[in-house]
C-alpha positions as CSV (number, residue, x, y, z in Angstrom):
1,M,-12.7,5.3,-28.0
2,S,-15.9,3.4,-27.4
3,E,-18.8,5.9,-27.4
4,T,-20.9,3.4,-25.4
5,K,-18.3,3.2,-22.6
6,L,-17.7,6.9,-22.7
7,Q,-21.4,7.6,-22.2
8,N,-21.7,5.1,-19.4
9,L,-18.8,6.8,-17.6
10,L,-20.3,10.2,-18.2
11,G,-23.5,8.9,-16.7
12,S,-21.7,8.3,-13.4
13,L,-21.0,12.1,-13.3
14,K,-24.8,12.8,-13.4
15,G,-24.6,15.4,-16.2
16,A,-21.8,17.4,-14.6
17,V,-19.6,17.0,-17.8
18,E,-20.2,16.9,-21.5
19,V,-17.8,15.6,-24.3
20,Q,-18.0,17.0,-27.8
21,E,-15.5,16.0,-30.4
22,N,-13.1,14.6,-27.7
23,R,-13.2,17.9,-25.8
24,V,-14.5,18.0,-22.3
25,K,-16.8,20.7,-21.0
26,V,-17.6,21.0,-17.3
27,I,-21.3,22.0,-16.9
28,D,-21.6,21.9,-13.1
29,E,-18.5,21.9,-10.8
30,G,-20.5,21.2,-7.7
31,L,-22.1,18.2,-9.3
32,L,-18.7,17.1,-10.6
33,R,-17.2,17.2,-7.1
34,D,-20.1,15.2,-5.7
35,N,-19.6,12.4,-8.3
36,I,-15.9,12.3,-9.1
37,S,-15.3,9.4,-6.7
38,A,-17.3,7.1,-8.9
39,L,-15.1,8.0,-11.9
40,I,-11.8,7.5,-10.1
41,Y,-13.0,4.1,-8.9
42,Q,-13.5,3.1,-12.6
43,A,-10.1,4.6,-13.5
44,V,-8.5,2.3,-10.9
45,F,-10.6,-0.9,-10.9
46,G,-12.6,-0.8,-14.2
47,D,-11.9,-3.1,-17.1
48,G,-9.1,-2.2,-19.5
49,A,-11.1,0.1,-21.8
50,D,-13.1,1.6,-19.0
51,R,-9.9,2.4,-17.1
52,G,-8.4,4.1,-20.1
53,I,-11.4,6.3,-20.8
54,A,-12.0,7.1,-17.1
55,R,-8.3,8.2,-16.8
56,W,-8.7,10.3,-20.0
57,L,-11.8,12.0,-18.5
58,V,-10.1,12.8,-15.2
59,W,-7.1,14.3,-17.1
60,E,-9.3,16.4,-19.4
61,I,-11.6,17.5,-16.6
62,A,-8.6,18.6,-14.6
63,Q,-7.2,20.6,-17.6
64,E,-10.6,22.2,-18.1
65,V,-11.0,23.4,-14.5
66,G,-7.4,24.6,-14.2
67,I,-5.7,21.7,-12.4
68,R,-2.4,21.2,-14.3
69,P,0.5,18.8,-13.8
70,A,3.6,20.9,-13.7
71,S,7.4,21.0,-13.2
72,I,8.9,22.5,-10.1
73,H,12.2,23.2,-12.0
74,E,11.9,27.0,-12.3
75,L,11.1,27.4,-8.6
76,Y,14.2,25.4,-7.7
77,L,16.4,27.3,-10.0
78,A,15.0,30.5,-8.5
79,K,16.3,29.2,-5.2
80,G,19.7,28.6,-6.8
81,R,19.8,32.2,-8.1
82,G,18.7,33.7,-4.8
83,E,15.4,34.9,-6.2
84,A,13.2,32.6,-4.1
85,P,13.6,32.2,-0.3
86,L,15.4,29.2,1.2
87,N,13.3,29.1,4.4
88,F,11.0,26.2,3.3
89,T,11.6,22.6,2.4
90,V,9.4,20.9,-0.2
91,P,7.7,17.7,1.0
92,A,7.6,14.9,-1.7
93,M,5.1,12.3,-0.6
94,N,4.8,8.7,-1.8
95,L,1.2,7.7,-1.5
96,R,1.5,3.9,-1.6
97,M,-2.0,3.2,-0.1
98,L,-5.4,4.9,-0.7
99,A,-3.8,7.3,-3.2
100,Y,-7.1,9.1,-3.9
101,D,-8.1,9.5,-0.2
102,S,-4.6,10.3,0.8
103,A,-4.2,13.0,-1.9
104,R,-7.5,14.5,-0.9
105,A,-6.1,14.9,2.6
106,V,-3.0,16.6,1.2
107,F,-5.1,19.0,-0.8
108,R,-7.3,19.9,2.2
109,A,-4.2,20.6,4.3
110,A,-2.6,22.7,1.4
111,K,-5.8,24.8,0.9
112,K,-5.9,25.6,4.7
113,L,-2.3,26.8,4.6
114,E,-2.2,28.4,1.2
115,A,0.6,26.0,0.3
116,G,1.6,25.3,-3.3
117,A,5.1,23.8,-3.0
118,F,4.5,20.1,-2.4
119,I,5.0,17.0,-4.6
120,F,3.2,13.7,-5.1
121,E,5.6,10.9,-6.0
122,I,6.0,7.2,-6.5
123,A,9.1,5.1,-7.1
124,R,9.9,2.5,-9.7
125,S,9.8,-0.2,-7.0
126,E,6.5,1.1,-5.5
127,M,4.7,1.1,-8.9
128,S,5.2,-2.7,-8.9
129,Y,4.3,-3.7,-5.3
130,T,1.5,-1.2,-4.9
131,D,0.1,-2.0,-8.3
132,Q,-0.1,1.7,-9.4
133,R,1.2,2.5,-12.9
134,P,1.9,6.2,-13.7
135,S,-1.4,7.0,-15.4
136,E,-3.3,5.5,-12.4
137,Y,-1.3,7.5,-9.9
138,V,-1.8,10.7,-11.8
139,S,-5.5,10.0,-12.1
140,S,-5.9,9.5,-8.3
141,V,-4.0,12.7,-7.6
142,L,-6.0,14.8,-10.1
143,A,-9.3,13.4,-9.1
144,A,-8.5,14.2,-5.5
145,A,-7.8,17.8,-6.5
146,I,-11.1,18.0,-8.4
147,K,-12.9,16.5,-5.3
148,E,-11.4,19.0,-2.9
149,G,-11.8,22.1,-5.2
150,Y,-8.0,22.6,-5.5
151,R,-6.8,24.6,-8.5
152,G,-3.4,25.4,-10.0
153,P,-0.1,23.6,-10.7
154,V,0.2,20.0,-9.3
155,F,3.7,18.5,-9.0
156,I,3.8,14.7,-9.7
157,Q,7.2,13.0,-9.6
158,G,8.9,9.8,-10.5
159,D,10.9,9.0,-7.4
160,H,14.0,6.7,-7.5
161,F,13.9,5.8,-11.2
162,Q,16.7,3.6,-10.1
163,V,19.0,1.4,-12.1
164,S,19.4,-2.1,-10.6
165,A,23.1,-2.7,-10.2
166,K,22.5,-6.5,-10.4
167,K,20.4,-6.2,-13.7
168,F,22.8,-3.7,-15.1
169,Q,25.8,-6.0,-14.5
170,Q,24.0,-8.8,-16.3
171,D,22.6,-6.8,-19.2
172,P,23.3,-3.1,-19.3
173,E,21.3,-2.3,-22.4
174,S,18.2,-4.1,-21.2
175,E,18.3,-2.2,-17.9
176,K,18.8,1.1,-19.6
177,K,15.8,0.4,-21.9
178,A,13.7,-0.4,-18.8
179,I,14.4,3.0,-17.4
180,R,13.8,4.7,-20.8
181,D,10.5,2.9,-21.1
182,L,9.5,4.0,-17.6
183,I,10.5,7.6,-18.3
184,E,8.4,7.7,-21.5
185,E,5.4,6.1,-19.9
186,S,5.6,8.5,-16.9
187,I,6.0,11.7,-19.0
188,A,3.0,10.7,-21.1
189,A,1.0,10.2,-17.9
190,G,1.9,13.7,-16.5
191,F,5.0,13.1,-14.4
192,F,6.9,16.4,-15.1
193,N,9.4,15.8,-12.3
194,I,11.8,12.8,-12.4
195,D,14.5,11.7,-10.0
196,I,17.1,9.6,-11.8
197,D,19.0,7.3,-9.5
198,T,22.1,5.8,-10.9
199,S,23.9,6.0,-7.6
200,T,23.7,2.2,-7.4
201,L,26.5,2.2,-9.9
202,V,29.0,4.2,-7.7
203,D,32.0,2.0,-7.2
204,I,33.9,3.0,-4.1
205,S,36.6,0.4,-4.8
206,K,38.0,2.7,-7.5
207,P,41.1,4.8,-6.7
208,D,39.7,8.3,-7.3
209,L,36.4,10.0,-7.0
210,D,35.8,10.6,-10.7
211,E,36.2,6.9,-11.4
212,Q,33.9,6.1,-8.4
213,Q,31.2,8.4,-9.8
214,K,31.8,7.8,-13.5
215,L,29.0,5.3,-14.3
216,N,26.7,7.3,-12.1
217,Y,27.2,10.6,-13.9
218,E,27.4,9.1,-17.4
219,L,24.1,7.3,-17.1
220,C,22.4,10.3,-15.4
221,A,23.5,12.6,-18.2
222,E,22.3,10.0,-20.8
223,F,18.8,9.7,-19.1
224,N,18.6,13.5,-18.7
225,R,19.1,14.0,-22.5
226,F,16.4,11.4,-23.1
227,I,14.0,13.2,-20.8
228,R,14.7,16.5,-22.6
229,A,13.9,14.9,-25.9
230,K,10.6,13.6,-24.6
231,Q,9.3,16.5,-22.5
232,P,6.1,18.2,-23.8
233,A,6.3,21.7,-25.4
234,G,6.2,24.4,-22.7
235,V,7.5,22.1,-20.0
236,T,11.0,21.9,-18.6
237,I,10.9,18.7,-16.5
238,S,12.6,19.0,-13.1
239,V,15.3,16.3,-13.1
240,G,17.2,15.2,-10.0
241,G,20.3,13.2,-9.7
242,E,21.7,11.2,-6.8
243,I,25.2,10.8,-5.4
244,G,24.7,8.7,-2.3
245,E,22.7,5.5,-2.1
246,V,20.3,5.7,0.9
247,G,21.6,3.7,3.8
248,H,25.2,3.9,2.7
249,K,28.0,6.3,3.8
250,N,27.4,10.0,4.1
251,S,28.0,12.1,1.0
252,T,30.8,14.7,0.9
253,E,31.6,17.9,-1.0
254,E,34.1,15.9,-3.0
255,D,31.5,13.4,-4.1
256,L,29.2,16.2,-5.2
257,E,32.0,17.9,-7.1
258,A,33.1,14.7,-8.9
259,F,29.5,13.9,-9.9
260,M,28.6,17.4,-11.1
261,Q,31.8,18.1,-13.0
262,G,31.4,14.7,-14.8
263,F,27.7,15.4,-15.5
264,N,28.3,18.9,-16.8
265,R,31.0,17.6,-19.2
266,L,28.5,15.1,-20.7
267,K,25.1,16.8,-20.5
268,G,25.3,18.4,-23.9
269,E,23.3,21.5,-25.0
270,V,20.3,20.7,-22.9
271,V,19.0,21.9,-19.5
272,G,20.7,20.1,-16.5
273,L,19.6,19.1,-13.0
274,S,17.5,21.1,-10.5
275,K,18.6,19.2,-7.4
276,L,20.8,16.4,-6.0
277,S,19.9,13.7,-3.5
278,I,22.5,12.9,-1.0
279,Q,23.0,10.5,1.9
280,T,23.1,11.7,5.5
281,G,22.4,8.8,7.8
282,T,18.8,7.5,7.0
283,S,17.6,4.3,5.6
284,H,14.3,3.7,3.8
285,G,11.5,2.6,6.2
286,G,13.8,3.1,9.2
287,V,15.8,0.5,11.1
288,V,13.5,-2.1,12.6
289,L,14.1,-3.4,16.1
290,P,13.2,-7.0,17.2
291,D,9.9,-5.8,18.7
292,G,8.9,-4.2,15.4
293,T,9.5,-0.6,16.5
294,L,11.9,1.7,14.8
295,A,15.4,2.7,16.1
296,Q,16.1,6.4,16.4
297,V,18.0,7.6,13.4
298,A,20.7,10.3,13.5
299,I,20.8,12.6,10.5
300,D,23.9,14.7,9.9
301,F,22.1,18.0,9.3
302,D,25.5,19.7,8.8
303,V,26.0,17.6,5.6
304,L,22.7,18.9,4.2
305,K,23.7,22.5,5.0
306,R,27.2,22.3,3.5
307,L,26.3,20.3,0.4
308,G,23.1,22.3,-0.2
309,E,25.1,25.6,-0.2
310,L,27.6,24.1,-2.6
311,A,24.9,22.9,-5.0
312,R,23.2,26.3,-5.1
313,K,26.3,28.6,-5.2
314,K,28.5,26.7,-7.6
315,Y,26.0,24.8,-9.7
316,G,22.8,27.0,-9.6
317,M,20.5,24.2,-8.4
318,G,17.8,24.5,-5.8
319,G,19.8,22.5,-3.3
320,V,20.0,19.0,-2.0
321,V,17.4,16.3,-1.2
322,Q,16.9,14.1,1.9
323,H,15.4,10.6,1.4
324,G,13.9,8.2,3.9
325,A,12.7,10.9,6.4
326,S,9.1,10.1,7.2
327,T,9.9,7.8,10.2
328,L,12.0,10.5,11.9
329,P,10.7,11.8,15.2
330,D,8.4,14.8,14.9
331,S,10.9,17.1,16.5
332,A,13.3,16.6,13.6
333,F,11.4,18.1,10.7
334,H,11.9,21.8,11.4
335,K,15.6,21.2,11.2
336,F,15.4,20.6,7.5
337,V,14.2,24.2,7.1
338,E,17.0,25.5,9.3
339,V,19.7,23.9,7.1
340,Q,17.9,25.0,3.9
341,T,17.2,21.5,2.6
342,C,15.5,21.8,-0.8
343,E,13.3,18.8,-0.7
344,V,12.5,15.9,1.7
345,H,11.0,12.5,0.7
346,L,8.3,11.0,2.9
347,A,6.6,7.6,2.5
348,T,6.7,4.9,5.1
349,A,5.0,6.8,7.9
350,F,1.8,7.3,5.8
351,Q,1.7,3.6,4.9
352,N,2.1,2.8,8.6
353,M,-0.7,5.2,9.6
354,I,-3.1,3.6,7.3
355,M,-2.1,0.0,8.0
356,E,-2.3,0.5,11.8
357,H,-5.3,2.8,11.9
358,K,-8.1,1.8,14.3
359,A,-10.6,2.1,11.5
360,V,-9.0,-0.8,9.6
361,P,-10.6,-4.1,10.7
362,E,-8.2,-6.3,12.6
363,E,-9.3,-9.3,10.5
364,L,-8.1,-7.4,7.3
365,R,-4.7,-6.7,8.9
366,Q,-4.3,-10.3,10.0
367,E,-5.3,-11.5,6.5
368,M,-2.5,-9.3,5.1
369,Y,0.0,-10.7,7.5
370,E,-0.9,-14.3,6.8
371,W,-0.6,-13.5,3.1
372,L,3.0,-12.2,3.8
373,K,4.0,-15.4,5.6
374,V,3.3,-17.4,2.4
375,N,4.1,-14.9,-0.3
376,A,7.1,-13.0,1.2
377,A,8.6,-16.0,3.1
378,S,11.8,-15.9,1.0
379,E,12.5,-12.4,2.4
380,R,12.6,-13.5,6.0
381,K,16.1,-13.5,7.5
382,P,17.1,-16.2,10.0
383,T,17.6,-13.5,12.6
384,D,14.2,-11.7,12.0
385,T,11.6,-11.8,14.7
386,E,8.0,-12.1,13.5
387,A,7.5,-8.4,14.2
388,Q,10.5,-7.4,12.2
389,F,9.6,-9.7,9.3
390,I,6.0,-8.3,9.1
391,Y,7.1,-4.7,9.4
392,K,9.8,-5.0,6.7
393,T,7.7,-6.9,4.2
394,R,4.2,-5.6,4.7
395,K,4.5,-3.0,1.9
396,K,4.5,-6.0,-0.5
397,A,0.9,-6.7,0.5
398,V,-0.3,-3.2,-0.6
399,G,-1.0,-4.1,-4.2
400,P,-2.8,-7.4,-3.6
401,F,-5.0,-5.8,-0.9
402,K,-5.5,-2.4,-2.7
403,K,-9.2,-3.0,-3.4
404,H,-9.8,-4.2,0.2
405,F,-8.7,-0.7,1.4
406,W,-10.3,1.3,-1.3
407,T,-13.7,-0.4,-0.5
408,L,-13.5,0.1,3.3
409,P,-16.8,1.7,4.7
410,E,-17.1,5.4,4.1
411,E,-16.9,6.2,7.8
412,S,-13.5,4.3,8.0
413,L,-12.1,6.1,5.0
414,K,-13.3,9.4,6.5
415,A,-11.5,8.7,9.8
416,I,-8.3,7.7,8.1
417,G,-8.5,10.8,5.9
418,E,-8.9,13.1,8.8
419,D,-5.9,11.7,10.6
420,L,-3.8,11.9,7.4
421,E,-4.9,15.5,7.0
422,K,-3.7,16.3,10.5
423,Q,-0.3,14.7,9.8
424,F,0.1,16.5,6.5
425,T,-0.8,19.8,8.1
426,F,1.8,19.2,10.8
427,L,4.5,18.3,8.3
428,F,3.6,21.3,6.0
429,E,3.9,23.7,9.0
430,Q,7.2,22.1,10.2
431,L,8.6,22.4,6.7
432,N,7.3,25.9,6.4
433,I,5.4,25.6,3.1
434,K,2.5,27.7,4.4
435,G,1.9,30.5,2.0
436,T,4.1,29.0,-0.8
437,R,1.2,29.1,-3.3
438,A,2.2,32.6,-4.1
439,L,5.8,31.5,-4.9
440,V,4.5,28.7,-7.1
441,D,2.3,31.1,-9.0
442,K,5.2,33.5,-9.5
443,F,7.7,31.0,-10.8
444,V,5.8,28.0,-12.2
445,R,4.1,27.8,-15.6
446,A,1.8,24.9,-16.1
447,P,0.6,24.8,-19.7
448,E,-2.7,23.4,-20.7
449,I,-2.1,20.0,-22.3
450,H,-4.8,17.9,-23.9
451,H,-4.8,14.2,-24.8
452,A,-6.7,13.5,-28.1
453,E,-7.6,10.1,-26.9
454,P,-7.0,7.7,-23.9
455,L,-3.5,6.5,-23.2
456,E,-2.8,2.8,-23.5
457,V,-3.6,1.1,-20.2
458,K,-0.4,-0.7,-19.2
459,S,-0.9,-4.3,-18.2
460,G,0.7,-3.7,-14.8
461,K,3.2,-6.5,-15.5
462,K,5.2,-6.9,-12.3
463,E,8.9,-6.6,-12.6
464,S,11.3,-7.8,-10.0
465,V,12.2,-4.8,-7.8
466,D,14.4,-6.6,-5.3
467,G,17.1,-4.3,-4.1
468,L,15.5,-1.2,-5.6
469,A,14.9,1.8,-3.3
470,D,11.5,3.2,-2.4
């Protein structure tokens, strides 16, 4: 680690932090909160060495003040045993844009409500098009916790670590290696919750359910064993499986049984799954109408109730997970709690709030849309109106325009953050996670983990994520 670069970065913290023999000591927490924004900017936009050291500092500062990446595994298994209540649904939030400012809004909402059961997540596909590798995403979340004075376990999740059916068909070993490499990179960065998605390999043309789910449960068990071999001492990573690909037919009890029986036969002498994602009628990002608005989506809440009960009572898991829910009407969210849904994934609505916010200059929005017309033209279907094309593809502009949004005027970022905080507060109340900090403290152990030196800063090489879920 370059001593010169380290001292320059420490200088941005104005004496709030000291480093002696690669151990960080916080001298002044108030001064630290005042100046952490400068450090996270370097962690995201600095040159390679600066980024690595800045991310190391954020991690070590977080460890020092008691902000610890953690696994939600034990809380979910407590639900399965009947030792934790079922009357709350954990929100898992994909922060595609303004990760630091968005996470700050999450922590402000959580502190107000004494909430602890909430997850920050990012999918394999999103890492590519938002230009956020795992170590950057973790840094943004931890820096936000530092800024807002949050303390305790922080759940960060790899969402949809999904096998591409197309790539798997062409070269199975190469695609499996891509998932293993991503798992290893993510665990090293502090992702102690991982959703394996091999549901893309379900083959409904097969004559029986076991054959249909066979590749799904075989690979899920294989990746679960790999995760167990890589997880840090003192951490049991929460691993989720998936039996129904989002946007496809609704899952059934028979699907769940076929998957879990196959998985359990193959899992070996290691810890298994904490939850299962199922399909109930949603699609990621919603269904876009010709005018660019979203069609109303019907979720079969009875499927969530029935399969969740089966997952808990027979297999001891926390329950089932709903994907693609953020664009549902506000009136729908309390229903997840009523049917005892374990976890719900929320992404697109937050991206929409930021992109469409009145504090974002119209010229910036139009610049993004013009960029899409050139760089995402191949994704336009002959039947798409311009509004449909823009809505469906604009997430692809998030990475190229990341710095434009991070460097918006302070008053613009403040206005966006305030509106995000209101939305997070609403969702947390609807999902009934108010007061769950006490449950997290009861069941979750978040060990202190130090990194002797900065992690390698990945190049951010873009992989093709066509067809992968968010």
